[in-house]
C-alpha positions as a printed Julia matrix, in Angstrom:
241×3 Matrix{Float64}:
 139.01   90.91   97.12
 138.87   87.49   95.36
 137.46   85.68   98.43
 134.67   88.35   98.68
 133.86   87.94   94.98
 133.9    84.31   95.39
 131.47   84.28   98.29
 129.11   86.73   96.52
 129.15   84.63   93.44
 128.41   81.41   95.57
 125.51   83.3    97.33
 123.74   84.11   94.25
 124.37   80.79   92.51
 122.71   79.21   95.47
 119.87   81.85   95.47
 118.99   81.24   91.83
 119.71   77.63   91.42
 117.93   75.99   94.44
 114.76   78.03   94.77
 111.77   79.11   92.86
 113.21   82.6    91.97
 115.7    81.1    89.42
 112.98   78.9    87.85
 110.51   81.9    87.67
 113.31   83.99   85.99
 114.05   81.35   83.43
 110.59   79.81   82.78
 108.04   82.41   83.67
 104.95   81.7    85.42
 101.66   80.34   84.04
  98.69   81.69   85.73
  94.9    81.77   85.46
  93.51   85.36   85.46
  90.23   86.77   86.79
  88.47   85.79   83.5
  89.65   82.22   83.85
  92.15   82.8    80.84
  95.55   81.12   81.01
  98.51   83.73   80.93
 102.18   83.21   80.84
 104.03   85.76   82.84
 107.55   86.13   81.42
 110.15   88.47   79.97
 109.44   88.77   76.43
 112.36   90.2    74.61
 113.64   89.83   71.17
 116.72   87.33   70.55
 118.26   90.4    68.85
 118.37   92.18   72.12
 119.66   88.98   73.99
 122.63   88.79   71.47
 123.36   92.37   71.66
 127.05   92.95   73.03
 126.46   95.56   75.76
 129.36   98.08   76.49
 129.29  100.93   78.87
 128.77  103.53   76.13
 125.81  101.58   74.8
 124.03  101.74   78.07
 124.96  105.17   79.19
 125.96  107.23   76.24
 123.97  109.86   74.51
 120.28  109.03   75.15
 121.16  106.51   77.84
 121.01  103.6    75.63
 123.55  104.49   72.75
 123.01  104.85   68.98
 124.35  101.42   68.24
 121.82   99.55   70.32
 118.77   98.44   68.11
 115.67  100.46   68.5
 113.99   97.02   69.3
 116.05   96.77   72.46
 115.27  100.29   73.73
 112.48  101.77   75.7
 111.37  105.3    76.25
 109.58  106.4    79.25
 108.81  109.29   81.38
 111.11  109.83   84.53
 110.58  113.53   85.6
 107.16  112.9    87.27
 105.97  112.61   90.82
 108.4   112.24   93.83
 110.91  109.39   93.97
 110.14  107.11   96.82
 112.66  105.72   99.3
 113.98  102.2    99.1
 112.38  101.62  102.43
 108.94  103.26  103.44
 108.86  102.17  107.0
 110.51   99.72  109.49
 109.13   96.11  109.13
 107.89   96.77  105.59
 109.73   94.68  103.0
 110.6    96.27   99.55
 110.63   93.65   96.81
 111.51   93.43   93.13
 109.98   91.65   90.02
 110.93   88.01   90.99
 109.35   88.52   94.26
 106.25   89.71   92.61
 106.23   86.63   90.46
 106.66   84.51   93.48
 103.75   86.23   95.38
 101.63   85.8    92.37
 102.26   82.14   92.38
 101.58   81.77   96.01
  98.27   83.58   95.47
  97.34   81.31   92.79
  97.99   78.19   95.05
  96.68   79.84   98.23
  94.29   82.61   97.45
  92.99   82.84  101.03
  96.42   83.78  102.1
  98.06   86.0    99.44
  96.74   88.93   97.28
  98.37   91.3    94.86
  96.92   94.74   95.28
  96.96   97.62   92.66
  96.73  100.84   94.76
  96.05  103.16   91.79
  93.03  105.08   90.88
  90.47  103.0    88.74
  91.32  104.71   85.46
  94.96  103.61   85.75
  94.01   99.92   86.69
  91.6    99.62   83.66
  94.26  100.71   81.2
  96.92   98.18   82.29
  97.9    96.1    85.26
 100.14   93.36   86.51
  98.2    89.98   85.86
  95.93   88.84   88.78
  96.19   92.18   90.64
  93.02   93.37   92.55
  92.21   97.02   92.27
  92.03   98.74   95.9
  92.63  102.45   95.16
  94.61  104.05   98.0
  91.94  106.75   98.62
  89.37  104.11   99.1
  91.15  102.26  102.03
  88.96  103.36  104.84
  88.2   101.91  108.37
  84.78  102.15  109.86
  86.14  104.26  112.78
  87.51  106.89  110.44
  84.19  108.36  109.79
  80.63  108.44  111.41
  77.09  109.44  110.32
  77.86  113.0   110.82
  80.56  112.97  108.02
  77.96  112.24  105.36
  75.2   114.29  103.78
  72.7   111.43  104.13
  72.28  107.89  105.73
  72.31  106.39  102.31
  75.85  107.85  101.69
  76.97  106.49  105.08
  75.65  103.05  104.3
  77.6   102.93  100.96
  80.69  103.75  103.02
  80.12  101.01  105.41
  79.62   98.5   102.45
  82.93   99.62  101.04
  84.61   98.98  104.42
  82.98   95.55  104.6
  84.2    94.81  100.96
  87.77   95.65  102.07
  87.55   93.41  105.16
  86.31   90.48  103.13
  88.91   91.12  100.45
  91.78   90.92  102.85
  90.34   88.52  105.49
  89.97   90.98  108.32
  87.56   90.14  110.9
  85.52   92.79  112.82
  84.96   91.81  116.4
  83.62   93.53  119.58
  87.16   93.95  120.61
  88.28   95.54  117.31
  89.77   94.16  114.24
  91.25   90.69  114.09
  94.1    90.27  111.59
  95.02   86.65  112.64
  93.96   85.25  108.97
  94.67   88.52  107.06
  96.32   87.95  103.72
  99.92   88.56  103.0
  99.43   91.68  100.65
 101.97   93.05   97.9
 101.06   96.46   97.07
 102.17   98.52   93.97
 101.26  101.54   91.95
 102.79  103.34   88.69
 106.47  103.48   89.62
 109.32  104.42   91.97
 108.08  108.01   91.66
 104.49  107.13   92.45
 103.13  107.83   96.06
  99.85  105.94   95.83
 101.06  102.63   96.94
 103.07  104.0    99.96
  99.72  105.81  101.01
  97.91  102.66  100.73
 100.59  100.96  102.82
 100.45  103.68  105.45
  96.59  103.39  105.68
  96.76   99.57  106.11
  99.11  100.0   108.92
  97.07  102.75  110.53
  94.18  100.33  110.46
  96.29   97.92  112.4
  97.34   95.55  109.65
 100.46   93.5   110.61
 103.63   94.93  108.93
 105.09   91.55  108.4
 102.12   90.76  105.97
 102.87   93.8   103.77
 105.14   93.86  100.83
 105.93   96.81   98.59
 106.88   96.7    94.99
 108.76  100.0    94.56
 109.31   99.78   90.95
 105.6    99.3    90.2
 104.16   99.01   86.78
 106.84  101.17   84.92
 109.62   98.79   86.1
 107.49   95.84   85.28
 107.14   97.14   81.6
 110.8    98.14   81.51
 111.69   94.53   82.05
 109.13   93.27   79.47
 106.92   91.36   81.8
 103.35   90.5    80.73
 100.64   92.83   81.6
  96.73   92.57   81.24
  94.52   95.33   79.92
  90.85   96.34   79.95
  88.39   96.84   82.72
  89.0    94.52   85.53
């Protein structure tokens, strides 16, 4: 037993001391947003909470936080909503957490042609609040030109609008349309999220990308979504994108 504990401790020590995840956890990440504004993405918590002595009954007693825990160190949020998503939504699709999201944002800042953070929620959700640098691509707007044809629209103008939307998606993700089909050779590594672990919008977005032919190894899924991001006090941006 002691040997197992020692090996696990050593593994996590190596993980967080010799790579970027440990630095991101400690120092946060300074980025430039879509408005060319500098933002620090970090866990913003009160020293009062950091110094709080946490005991089992403080975490799980009464209202799941205990009466002795300072109000400043508690959060209240809705849980009985939507349908909980599994930890894995498909073979080959990697599920990630907050530190991996930070790392992906860092990679996207340094290599914007290779990485992108996608918010799969409807526009009204995105405009209210989002993870910094996220680009809104609502799950119900992800279409492929072969999904529909002229007969599916009331007018040619509507069909042209549809084709323009598809073209924008291709440009956003570096998908190239060829005579032989879609070329994903230079497609970006996408990290997709929505409202929380109970939200199905991001899984639907992932499924649509896969049906389009998007390489599974280029798709990451943040199961916790915006709710977990807020629970851990990470920075968000607000307002219309």
